[in-house]
C-alpha positions in Angstrom: 40.9 36.7 -11.4 36.9 35.8 -10.4 35.6 37.1 -13.8 37.4 34.9 -15.7 37.1 31.9 -12.9 33.6 32.4 -13.0 33.6 32.9 -16.9 35.2 29.5 -16.8 33.0 27.5 -14.4 30.4 28.6 -16.9 31.8 27.3 -19.9 32.0 23.9 -17.6 28.7 23.4 -16.5 27.5 24.2 -20.4 29.4 21.3 -21.2 28.3 18.9 -19.0 24.8 20.2 -19.9 25.6 19.1 -23.7 27.2 16.1 -22.5 24.0 15.1 -20.9 22.0 16.5 -24.2 24.1 14.4 -26.3 23.7 11.4 -23.7 20.1 11.5 -24.3 20.1 12.5 -27.9 22.4 8.9 -28.2 19.8 6.8 -25.8 16.7 8.1 -28.0 18.5 7.3 -31.3 19.3 3.6 -30.2 16.0 3.4 -28.7 14.7 4.0 -31.8 16.8 1.5 -34.1 16.3 -1.0 -31.8 12.2 -1.3 -32.8 13.3 -3.4 -35.2 14.3 -6.2 -32.6 10.9 -5.5 -30.9 7.8 -8.1 -31.9 5.1 -5.9 -31.1 3.0 -9.5 -29.5 3.2 -12.6 -28.4 6.7 -14.2 -27.3 9.8 -13.4 -27.6 9.6 -9.9 -26.7 12.7 -9.2 -28.2 14.4 -11.8 -31.9 18.1 -11.2 -30.6 18.4 -11.6 -26.5 18.9 -8.3 -25.0 20.1 -7.0 -21.1 18.2 -4.5 -19.4 20.2 -3.0 -16.5 17.6 -2.5 -13.2 18.6 -1.7 -9.6 15.8 -3.4 -7.8 15.0 -2.9 -4.0 15.4 -6.5 -2.4 13.1 -7.4 0.5 15.4 -9.8 3.2 12.6 -12.9 2.6 14.0 -12.8 -1.4 16.6 -14.9 -3.0 20.3 -13.2 -3.6 20.3 -13.6 -6.8 17.2 -13.2 -8.9 18.6 -14.4 -11.6 18.6 -18.1 -10.0 15.0 -18.0 -9.2 12.8 -20.3 -11.5 9.9 -17.4 -12.8 12.9 -15.1 -13.8 14.8 -17.9 -15.3 11.4 -19.2 -17.7 10.4 -15.4 -18.3 14.3 -14.8 -19.4 13.6 -17.9 -21.9 10.3 -16.6 -23.2 11.4 -13.1 -24.0 15.0 -13.4 -24.9 15.3 -10.5 -22.4 18.3 -10.8 -19.4 17.8 -8.5 -16.4 20.6 -6.7 -14.7 19.0 -7.1 -11.3 21.3 -4.8 -9.1 19.8 -6.1 -6.2 20.3 -3.3 -3.1 18.8 -4.5 0.1 15.5 -2.8 1.7 17.4 -0.1 4.0 19.9 1.1 2.0 17.9 1.6 -1.3 16.2 4.8 -0.5 20.1 6.6 0.1 21.4 4.5 -3.2 19.0 5.1 -5.8 19.0 8.6 -4.0 22.7 9.2 -4.8 22.6 7.2 -8.1 19.6 9.8 -9.5 21.3 12.9 -8.2 25.1 12.2 -9.8 24.0 10.9 -13.2 24.7 7.2 -13.0 21.3 5.7 -12.7 20.0 2.5 -14.1 17.5 1.9 -17.3 15.0 1.1 -14.7 14.3 0.5 -11.5 12.6 -1.9 -9.8 10.3 -2.2 -6.5 11.3 1.0 -6.2 8.7 2.4 -4.3 9.5 6.2 -5.1 7.2 8.7 -2.9 4.7 10.9 -5.0 7.7 14.1 -4.6 10.0 12.1 -6.5 7.8 10.6 -9.1 7.4 14.8 -10.1 10.8 15.8 -9.8 12.3 13.1 -11.8 9.7 13.1 -14.2 9.6 16.8 -15.2 13.6 16.6 -15.5 13.2 14.4 -17.9 14.6 11.3 -15.8 11.7 9.5 -15.2 10.4 8.1 -18.6 6.4 9.7 -19.7 5.1 6.3 -20.7 1.7 7.7 -21.6 2.4 6.7 -25.3 4.3 3.1 -24.1 0.9 2.5 -22.5 -1.2 2.9 -25.8 1.3 1.4 -27.9 2.8 -1.5 -25.8 1.2 -2.1 -23.0 -2.3 -3.8 -23.8 -2.7 -5.3 -20.0 -1.9 -1.8 -18.2 -4.1 -0.3 -21.4 -7.1 -2.6 -20.4 -6.8 -1.8 -17.1 -7.3 1.8 -17.6 -10.6 0.7 -19.7 -12.2 -1.3 -16.9 -11.1 0.7 -13.8 -10.5 4.4 -14.5 -9.7 5.5 -11.3 -6.4 3.2 -11.8 -5.4 5.6 -14.4 -6.4 8.8 -12.3 -4.4 7.3 -9.6 -1.4 7.5 -11.9 -1.8 11.0 -14.0 0.3 12.9 -12.0 -0.3 16.8 -11.9 1.1 17.8 -15.4 -1.1 15.8 -16.9 1.4 12.8 -18.1 2.3 8.8 -16.2 5.7 8.2 -15.4 5.1 4.7 -13.5 3.8 2.0 -13.2 1.7 0.4 -9.6 1.6 -2.5 -6.8 -2.4 -2.5 -7.9 -4.6 -5.2 -6.4 -7.6 -5.7 -8.1 -10.9 -3.5 -7.2 -13.0 -6.7 -6.7 -10.4 -8.4 -4.2 -12.3 -6.8 -1.7 -10.9 -8.9 1.1 -7.5 -7.5 0.0 -8.3 -3.6 -0.2 -10.3 -4.1 3.2 -7.6 -6.7 4.2 -7.4 -4.8 8.0 -10.9 -5.9 9.5 -12.3 -6.5 12.9 -12.1 -9.6 14.4 -14.0 -11.2 17.9 -13.7 -14.2 20.0 -16.6 -16.2 18.5 -16.6 -18.9 21.2 -16.6 -15.7 23.9 -19.8 -14.5 22.5 -21.4 -17.7 22.8 -19.6 -18.3 26.8 -21.2 -14.8 27.5 -25.1 -15.5 25.9 -24.4 -12.0 23.9 -25.0 -12.1 20.3 -23.1 -10.3 17.6 -22.5 -6.6 18.3 -23.9 -4.2 15.5 -23.4 -1.3 17.7 -20.6 1.0 19.6 -22.5 0.5 22.1 -23.1 -3.4 22.0 -19.5 -3.6 21.3 -19.1 -1.4 24.3 -21.2 -4.0 26.3 -19.3 -6.9 25.0 -15.6 -5.5 26.2 -17.0 -5.2 30.1 -18.6 -8.7 29.6 -15.1 -10.0 28.8 -13.6 -7.8 31.3 -15.3 -9.1 33.9 -16.8 -12.8 33.0 -14.0 -14.7 32.8 -15.0 -16.4 29.4 -11.5 -18.3 29.1 -12.9 -20.1 32.8 -9.4 -19.7 34.2 -10.4 -18.6 37.1 -8.4 -14.9 36.6 -8.9 -11.7 35.2 -6.8 -12.3 32.3 -8.3 -11.6 29.5 -7.7 -8.5 27.2 -10.9 -7.3 25.4 -9.5 -5.3 22.9 -5.6 -5.7 21.7 -3.4 -4.6 19.1 0.1 -2.4 18.9 -2.0 1.2 18.3 -4.9 2.4 18.2 -4.8 2.9 14.2 -6.8 -0.3 13.4 -9.7 0.7 15.8 -10.0 4.0 14.3 -10.1 2.8 11.0 -13.0 0.9 11.8 -14.9 3.0 14.4 -14.6 6.2 11.6 -17.7 5.2 9.6 -19.7 5.0 12.9 -18.9 8.4 13.5 -19.3 10.1 9.7 -15.6 10.6 9.4 -12.9 9.6 6.9 -15.5 8.4 4.6 -13.0 9.0 1.0 -10.8 5.6 2.2 -7.2 5.0 4.2 -4.8 6.5 1.2 -6.6 10.2 3.0 -6.1 10.2 7.1 -6.8 13.8 7.1 -9.0 15.0 4.8 -12.6 13.9 3.2 -15.4 15.1 2.1 -17.8 17.0 4.1 -21.3 15.0 4.1 -23.1 18.4 5.6 -21.3 20.7 2.6 -19.8 17.7 0.0 -16.9 19.9 0.1 -13.2 18.9 0.8 -12.5 19.4 4.9 -10.0 18.3 7.7 -11.8 16.1 9.7 -9.7 15.9 12.5 -11.4 18.6 13.5 -14.8 17.5 13.1 -17.3 17.0 15.9 -17.5 13.3 14.4 -14.0 12.7 15.2 -13.5 14.2 18.8 -17.0 11.9 20.0 -15.0 9.2 18.1 -11.7 10.0 20.5 -14.3 10.4 23.4 -15.3 6.5 22.8 -12.0 5.4 22.6 -11.0 7.0 25.8 -13.7 5.9 27.6 -13.0 1.9 26.5 -9.0 2.8 27.6 -10.0 4.4 30.5 -11.8 1.5 31.8 -9.3 -1.0 31.0 -11.0 -2.5 27.7 -8.0 -1.7 25.4 -4.2 -3.2 26.8 -2.6 -0.3 28.6 0.0 -1.1 26.5 -1.3 -0.6 23.1 0.9 2.8 22.5 4.0 0.7 22.8 3.7 -3.4 22.5 5.8 -4.4 20.4 4.3 -7.0 17.4 6.4 -10.6 19.0 4.6 -9.4 21.9 0.9 -8.7 20.2 1.2 -12.2 18.5 2.3 -14.2 21.6 -0.8 -12.9 23.8 -3.1 -13.5 21.0 -1.7 -16.8 20.2 -1.8 -17.3 24.1 -5.5 -16.7 23.9 -5.9 -13.6 25.8 -7.6 -10.9 23.2 -11.4 -11.1 22.7 -11.2 -8.9 20.3 -8.6 -6.6 17.7 -8.4 -5.1 14.3 -5.6 -7.1 11.9 -5.2 -9.0 8.5 -6.2 -12.7 9.7 -6.0 -13.9 13.3 -5.1 -17.3 12.2 -2.5 -16.0 10.6 -1.2 -13.7 13.5 -2.1 -16.3 16.2 -2.2 -19.6 15.0 -6.2 -19.9 16.2 -9.6 -20.5 14.2 -11.7 -19.1 17.5 -12.1 -15.5 16.2 -14.5 -14.5 13.1 -15.1 -11.1 11.6 -17.2 -8.5 12.7 -20.0 -6.0 10.7 -19.1 -2.3 10.4 -20.5 -1.1 13.5 -23.4 1.5 13.8 -22.8 4.7 15.5 -24.4 6.7 18.3 -26.3 9.2 15.4 -26.8 5.8 13.2 -23.5 6.6 10.8 -22.7 3.0 9.6 -20.6 2.9 6.8 -17.1 0.4 6.4 -14.2 3.3 5.3 -11.3 1.6 5.9 -10.7 0.3 2.7 -7.8 1.4 0.5 -7.2 2.6 -3.5 -6.5 0.1 -5.4 -3.0 1.9 -6.4 -0.8 0.9 -3.7 2.7 1.6 -4.4 2.5 4.1 -7.2 6.1 4.2 -8.4 7.0 0.0 -8.2 8.7 0.7 -11.9 9.8 3.5 -13.8 12.2 3.6 -17.0 14.5 6.1 -17.2 16.2 8.2 -20.4 18.8 5.2 -20.1 16.6 2.8 -21.5 17.9 1.5 -25.1 14.8 -0.5 -25.5 12.1 1.0 -23.7 9.1 -0.8 -25.7 10.9 -3.7 -24.7 10.8 -3.1 -21.1 7.5 -1.8 -21.8 6.0 -5.3 -22.7 8.4 -7.2 -20.4 6.9 -4.9 -17.2 3.0 -5.4 -18.9 3.4 -9.2 -18.6 2.4 -9.0 -15.2 -0.9 -6.2 -15.0 -2.6 -9.6 -17.4 -4.0 -12.3 -15.3 -1.6 -15.2 -17.2 1.4 -12.9 -15.9 0.1 -12.4 -12.4 -0.1 -16.3 -12.1 3.1 -16.9 -13.2 4.3 -14.2 -10.8 2.5 -15.0 -8.1 2.4 -19.2 -8.0 5.3 -19.8 -10.7 5.6 -22.3 -13.4 2.3 -25.4 -13.5 4.1 -28.6 -12.4 6.6 -27.2 -10.6 5.4 -25.1 -8.2 1.8 -25.5 -8.3 -1.1 -27.7 -9.5 -4.6 -26.6 -11.2 -7.2 -28.4 -9.2 -10.3 -30.4 -11.0 -12.2 -27.5 -10.2 -9.7 -25.3 -11.7 -8.3 -23.5 -8.6 -4.2 -23.5 -8.7 -2.8 -24.8 -5.5 0.9 -24.7 -4.6 2.9 -27.5 -4.9 2.9 -30.1 -1.8 6.4 -29.5 -1.9 5.6 -26.1 -1.1 3.1 -26.3 1.3 5.0 -29.5 3.4 8.5 -28.5 2.6 10.1 -32.3 3.5 12.8 -30.5 5.5 11.3 -28.7 7.4 10.9 -25.2 5.8 8.1 -22.7 6.5 5.7 -21.7 3.6 7.9 -18.5 3.2 11.5 -20.1 2.9 10.1 -22.6 0.9 8.5 -20.5 -1.5 12.3 -18.5 -1.8 14.0 -20.3 -5.1 10.9 -20.1 -6.7 9.2 -16.7 -7.0 10.0 -12.9 -5.2 6.7 -11.3 -4.5 7.4 -11.9 -0.9 8.5 -8.9 0.8 5.9 -6.7 -1.1 6.6 -3.5 -3.1 6.4 -5.3 -6.5 4.9 -3.8 -9.9 2.1 -5.9 -10.6 -1.6 -7.1 -10.5 -2.8 -8.6 -7.1 -6.1 -10.6 -8.2 -7.9 -13.1 -5.9 -7.0 -16.3 -7.7 -3.6 -15.9 -8.1 -3.0 -14.6 -4.5 -2.6 -16.8 -1.7 -1.8 -14.6 1.4 -3.8 -14.5 4.4 -6.2 -12.0 2.7 -7.4 -14.7 0.5 -7.8 -17.0 3.2 -12.1 -18.6 4.1 -12.1 -16.8 7.1 -10.9 -13.4 5.5 -12.9 -13.8 2.6 -16.0 -14.6 5.1 -15.1 -11.7 7.1 -15.0 -8.9 4.1 -19.0 -10.4 3.3 -20.0 -9.2 7.0 -18.2 -5.6 5.9 -19.2 -5.6 2.1 -22.8 -4.2 3.1 -21.2 -1.4 4.3 -18.7 -0.3 1.7 -18.3 3.4 0.9 -19.0 3.4 -3.2 -15.7 6.0 -3.9 -12.1 5.4 -2.6 -10.0 8.1 -3.2 -6.5 7.6 -4.3 -3.4 10.0 -3.2 -3.8 13.4 -4.8 -1.7 14.8 -7.7 0.3 17.8 -6.4 3.0 19.9 -8.4 6.6 20.1 -7.3 5.9 23.7 -5.8 3.2 22.1 -3.4 4.4 19.3 -2.3 7.5 21.0 -1.3 5.2 23.3 0.8 2.8 20.6 2.0 6.0 18.4 3.4 6.7 21.0 5.8 3.0 21.7 6.7 2.8 18.1 7.4 5.8 17.7 9.4 4.2 20.1 12.2 0.0 19.5 11.5 0.0 16.1 10.9 2.6 15.2 13.7 0.6 17.1 16.0 -3.0 15.6 15.3 -1.3 12.1 15.8 0.8 13.3 19.6 -3.0 14.4 20.4 -4.9 11.8 19.0 -3.2 9.6 21.2 -3.1 12.1 24.6 -7.2 12.1 24.2 -7.6 8.3 23.8 -5.2 8.0 27.0 -6.5 10.5 29.1 -3.3 12.6 28.9 -5.0 15.5 27.3 -8.9 16.6 28.8 -11.1 17.3 26.0 -11.8 20.5 27.8 -8.3 22.0 25.8 -10.5 20.5 22.6 -11.0 24.4 21.2 -7.2 25.1 21.9 -6.0 22.0 19.9 -8.1 23.8 16.8 -6.9 26.7 17.4 -2.7 25.1 17.6 -3.7 23.6 14.6 -5.1 26.7 13.0 -1.9 28.8 14.1 0.1 25.8 12.2 -1.2 27.0 8.3 -3.9 24.3 8.1 -5.7 27.1 5.8 -2.7 26.9 3.5 -2.6 22.9 4.1 -6.1 23.0 3.2 -5.4 25.3 -0.1 -2.9 22.9 -1.2 -5.3 20.0 -0.5 -8.1 21.6 -2.9 -6.1 22.5 -5.9 -4.8 19.1 -5.4 -8.2 17.6 -5.0 -9.8 19.9 -8.5 -7.0 18.4 -10.2 -7.9 14.7 -9.4 -11.5 15.6 -10.3 -10.2 16.4 -13.6 -8.2 13.9 -14.3 
């Protein structure tokens, strides 16, 4: 009886696999036939209208029906392509997309998906996510141009098997205020009141913080100034790494870099420079120069304290946007005690690697490729971010695009984001598109942010690593190792800074990491690094 049941079960599995194979073959055959409806360039994309089914991560800042949003209404008219968006709120997207993929009931494409590298490789190898290499070569001229202009973008998207399965959010590499969107800021008026010059070294910055604490620069007779304020220490660490010769390959790699002495991959969270940086930050914290609540402060409290004019310095995107004040100016990269001075807190151009994927159920992959490719060129990027000329933006006499008055100064008192909602869907991020300075009007493109970036430019590192390409097996093992090693590093980082752990215990900290499998962790990183170099 057991043998018969096993045989029956095996037959059912084979039938299901055969049905899936037939479905996949039918879809591929239909896609081939649909090429006759495709225009290889220009608009419309297809002669006869088609509908493509998406599953879309929907941020709370966007409209509830994308087909009623101006840019998508306009784009449907241009292309003859209607999108069934399949909107899923951000908080439920991961669960719903995972269930859909596991159950086989998934759409033709995922939009603003932000799938993990593990998922990209898993479903790519299974054939669920379509390989895009040929589609890019034949039907995506804008993406292809980006690859030619910035080879690092293609390298970042290429997986361990040499294939590309997804399209990203891309920050144009020459939009440096965006790739360095989180920057150090200082109160310019307080520098003047304290009769101090702009700090250029870690020691000079320490002296400024002490002067803020002791010198009553706001002039109210109370010691209520906060020399440095934030909701965590991440920004300060990102800024100071380059003063201590660590973290020299950018923001995507928070634990590994290239050893300047050996030119080999290293785990810099055990390096002498890392320890020295933590000792410096511990000194600031123990002397009350960093807000005591830095490990627990909520974002709204941070904004409130900033708007009250209490902070002497911070690391953020834009104090004017965050706090509503123009008293801050950007700071330079500080020089450390050994003369090191590199701005390393830069993100790679590929931000969300899997903002968009196509699946094997897509009946019009070539048309879908042309549809999404438009937003990786200047013309499509302008439409995506700015909307429609004459309706949502105007072009000034000097050629600049500016949002229309009814958006920037809504007659009903709506905020800028609220006024934008009926026209665009980029609010909330994660979108598959090219972000360029001429089309993006967020805080990163404000005059003060551009000026702050210029202070950092002389010390910017030359090479910024994207995420490395791991195999499915490496990802599975690395995930387990990260859960122990990286979690422990962050816990101990905060304890060292707060003085809860003595630096006398540094050797024990290193030994604990080694016992957690640091050697294996680095072996996997080394294999992925070598693969990245070969791409």
